[in-house]
C-alpha positions in Angstrom: -14.6 -5.5 -2.5 -12.8 -4.4 -5.4 -8.9 -4.0 -5.4 -9.8 -0.3 -5.4 -11.1 -0.3 -2.3 -8.3 -2.0 -0.3 -6.1 0.8 2.0 -3.5 -1.8 2.7 -2.4 -5.3 3.6 -0.8 -6.2 7.0 0.8 -9.5 7.3 0.2 -10.7 11.3 1.5 -13.9 11.7 0.2 -16.0 9.2 -2.8 -14.1 8.5 -3.3 -11.3 6.4 -5.6 -8.2 7.6 -7.5 -6.5 4.4 -7.9 -3.0 5.0 -10.5 -1.4 3.2 -12.9 1.7 3.3 -16.1 0.1 5.2 -14.7 -3.4 6.4 -11.8 -5.2 7.2 -11.3 -9.1 6.1 -8.6 -11.7 7.3 -7.4 -14.7 5.5 -4.5 -17.3 6.0 -1.8 -16.4 3.7 2.0 -14.8 3.3 2.2 -11.1 2.3 4.9 -11.8 -0.1 2.3 -14.1 -2.3 0.3 -10.4 -2.9 2.9 -7.9 -3.3 4.0 -8.8 -7.3 -0.3 -9.5 -7.7 -0.9 -6.0 -6.7 1.8 -4.6 -7.8 0.1 -3.7 -11.0 -2.5 -2.0 -9.7 -0.8 0.8 -7.7 0.6 -1.5 -4.5 3.8 -1.0 -2.7 5.6 -3.0 -0.3 6.6 -0.7 2.4 7.6 -2.7 4.8 8.0 -6.5 6.5 4.5 -6.4 7.3 2.5 -3.9 5.1 1.5 -3.3 1.5 0.1 -0.1 1.0 -2.3 1.0 -1.9 -1.0 4.5 -3.3 -4.1 5.8 -4.0 -4.8 5.7 -0.6 -1.2 7.7 0.4 -2.1 11.2 1.9 1.7 12.0 2.7 5.2 10.8 1.9 8.1 11.3 4.3 11.7 10.2 4.3 10.6 7.3 7.1 7.2 7.0 7.0 3.9 7.1 5.4 1.0 8.9 6.5 -2.5 7.5 4.9 -6.1 9.3 4.3 -7.4 7.6 7.4 -4.4 9.1 9.6 -2.8 6.1 10.0 1.3 6.3 9.9 3.2 3.1 8.6 7.1 3.5 8.9 8.9 2.5 5.9 11.5 0.0 5.7 15.2 1.4 5.9 15.8 -0.4 2.9 12.5 -0.1 0.7 12.3 4.0 0.7 13.6 4.8 -3.1 10.8 1.9 -4.3 7.9 3.2 -2.2 8.7 6.7 -3.6 9.1 5.4 -7.5 5.5 3.7 -7.2 4.0 6.7 -5.5 5.5 8.8 -8.8 4.2 6.6 -10.8 0.8 6.2 -9.9 0.3 10.2 -9.7 2.0 10.3 -12.8 -0.5 7.8 -14.1 -3.7 9.0 -12.2 -3.0 12.5 -13.6 -2.0 11.3 -17.1 -5.3 12.3 -19.0 -5.9 15.8 -16.9 -4.9 19.5 -18.4 
């Protein structure tokens, strides 16, 4: 598994579910420990329980994100600006070298 394969991280009580394209993993930990570490790879925390890889965002709406796999995740009321900014940075970097 590489960082690029991770779709999202979900916090459930004291465990983290790491959802990848082909497999899911579960480990003990706090989501806040991964938030800053993954930010430089195009991840953004969208609410109290989810960190999303911008690569897998299909649609960004005001109150929710729709992922490429069809899953809908709500955006925390105080996080929309940060999520929108992170997604725009990701799109800009992704398209940087395209003509």
